[in-house]
N, C-alpha and C positions, 0 to 999 in steps of 0.2 A: 273830411278826415275819417279813416277807418277806425274800427274798434281798437285795433292793435296800436295805432298811432295815438289814440286818446289815452290808452293805458300807459303808454310810454311817457306821457306828459304828467301823469299822477305819481305822487311820491309813495303810494302804496302798491305799486306795480313795477317790480324791478328785480334785479339779482343782488343777493347780499353774500359777500365774498370773504374768505379768509384764507391766508397762506401760513403754512409752517415752512421754515427755511433754514439753510445751513449757517446763516448769519444776517447781518443787518443791511448789506449793501450788494445789489447785483452789479454795481459799477466796479466792485472789488472782486467779482467772480463768484459771489454767493448765488446759490440756486434754490429753487423751490423743491421741498421734499414731501408736501402734502397739500392738496387744496380741498376746500369744502365750500359749498355754496347752496343757498336755497333760493328758489324762485317764488316771489310773492305775486299774487294777482289779487287785487282789492283787498290786500292785507292778509291773505290766507296763503300758507305754504302749499304750493301745488306740486313741487318737484324739488328733488335734491340731487346733489352731485358730490361725491367724495372719492378721492383716490390717493394713494401714496404714489410717489414718483421717484425713480432712481436718478440721483444727480450725476452718477458716473464716478463718484469718489466716496470715501468713508466720511461720515459726519463725526463731529467731536463728542467727547463724553459729556460736555455740558449740554449740547443740544439733545443728546439721548436722554438725559436726566430731565431736562426742561420740558420736553414734549412727550416723553414715553415712547417715542419712535426710535427703534434700534437699527443698527446696521444690518442685522440679520433680516429684519422686516423689509428694509429698503432693497436688499439684494434680490428679493423675490418680486420686486415691483416693476412695473413697465416703466421705460425711460420717459423722462420729462417730455420729449417731443410728442410721444405717442399720447400721453395724457392730455397735454394742452391742445392737441388737435381735437380730441373729443370734447374738451371743455369749451373750445372755440364754438363749436356747433351748439352746445348747450347755452352759451352766453347770447349768441346772435347779436342783435343790436340794442339789447336791453341796457338801461342805466344800471349803475352799480353803486352799491353802498358797502363801505367797510369801516371798522373802528380803527382810527389812525390811518385814514385811507392813502396818505401819501406813501406809506410803506407798501401796502398791497398793490397800489397802482404801479409803483416802480417794478415790482416783480412780475405783475401781469404784462406790462409793456414789454419787459425784457424777454419774458418766456414766449409771449405771442410773436415778438419780433424775430425770434430764432427760427420760427416756423412760417414766417411771412404771413401771419393771419391778423389783419388790422380789425378794430371794432369801432363802431360809430357812437356807442353809448357814452355818457358823461358819468363822472364820479361825484358822489357827496360823501361827507365824513360824518359818521355818527358821533365821534369824539368831539368835533367841533360844534355840532348842534347841541350836544349835552352840555358843553361848557357855557353855552349861551342860555339854555332853558333852565339848567340846574346849577346856577351859580353858587348855591349854598352847599352843594355836595361836597363831602370831605375829600373825595378823590374822583377823577373821571376815567379811571381804568375800567374796563368792562365788567369785571367781576364786582367791583365796588358799586357801580351804577346798578347792576342787577340787584344787589342787596339793598341799596338806597331806594329803589322803586319797588321793593318787595316783589320782584318778578320771580316766580317759581323756576327753580333749576335743579336738575339732577344730572350729574355727570362731572367731567373733569375739564377745566380750561386748558388752553394750549394744545387742543386738538382741532383741526380746521373745521370739521362739520359742526361740532358742538359750539365752537366760538361763533360760527356764522348764524347757527340757530338762535344763539343767545343775543347776538347783535339784531337779528330780525325781531325778536320779541321787544328789545329795547327800542328799536326803530318805530314800531307800531305804537308803543307807549308814548313816544315823543310826539308822534302824529296825533294822537288822541289829545295830548296835553295842548298842542298848538290849536286844534279844533275848539277846545274849551276856551281859548283866549281870543278867538275870532268867530266869524260867522261862516267860516268855510266848511262846506260839507265834505269836499275833497281838497286835500293840500296839494297845490301844484308843485312839481319838482323844482321849478324855477325859483319858488319862494324859499325852499330849503337851501338852494345854492346861494341865494341872497343872504339868508340867515347866517350861513357859515362864515361870511366875510363881514358881518355886521358887528361894530363895536359892542361890547356887552351892555354899556349904559344906553344903547339905542334900541335894544331888542323890544322892549315894551312898545316904543313908538312904532316900530316896524310892524308888529303884530296888530296894534290898535288900528292901523291903517286898513286892516281887512275886517274890521267890525262893521 
C-alpha cells in the first residue's frame, strides 16, 4: 500500500467541503453558487479551494442576505461547469467530510454529474459524528459546536471557505477526542463511518473496543 493509499484510509487526511447554493434541493433545480474546501494531510491544512460560480440565473433576496453573496458578484463569476471541472481535479479520489454531509453530497454529485466527472472517495458527516460524541451539546449546528468546544473563529459563517475551515477545525477536535477515548494513534476513516451509524447509547461500547 502506497503512502497516498494509507493517508486515504486515515480520518485526518481528506477534503473538507462546503457549498453555498440557490436553495435546498438540486432535484428541484437548485444550483451551487459557491464552493469552499480545504485539504487535510495528517491533520494539517495543506491546500484550499474557493470559488463563486454563476448558476445561470438570479438568486433570491433571501439567499443574498443569508450568504452575503450578491447577484452582482455572481454575474462576474465563472459558470458552475468551469468551476466544478477545476474542483474535480482538486478533489481527486480523496475522502470527503462535510457538516450535514447529505446536503453537500447531493450538490456535489449533481454538479459533477453535469460534467461527467465521477469521484471514488466516500463521505463522512461531521454533524452525525458530533451528535454521537457531544450528546450534551445544546445544538449541533456548526457555529454552536465551534462555541461549545471553544474553537477559535474569526469570520462569518455561511460562506463556503470559512465554513469548510471551521468544519476542519471541528473535525480535528473530534478526532482528538476519539483518540483520548481509545488507544488509537491514528483514527481510521472506517471507524468514523461506523460511528456515524452507531446508536447514541452504543458509542461508548464502540470506542471501548479500540482500547
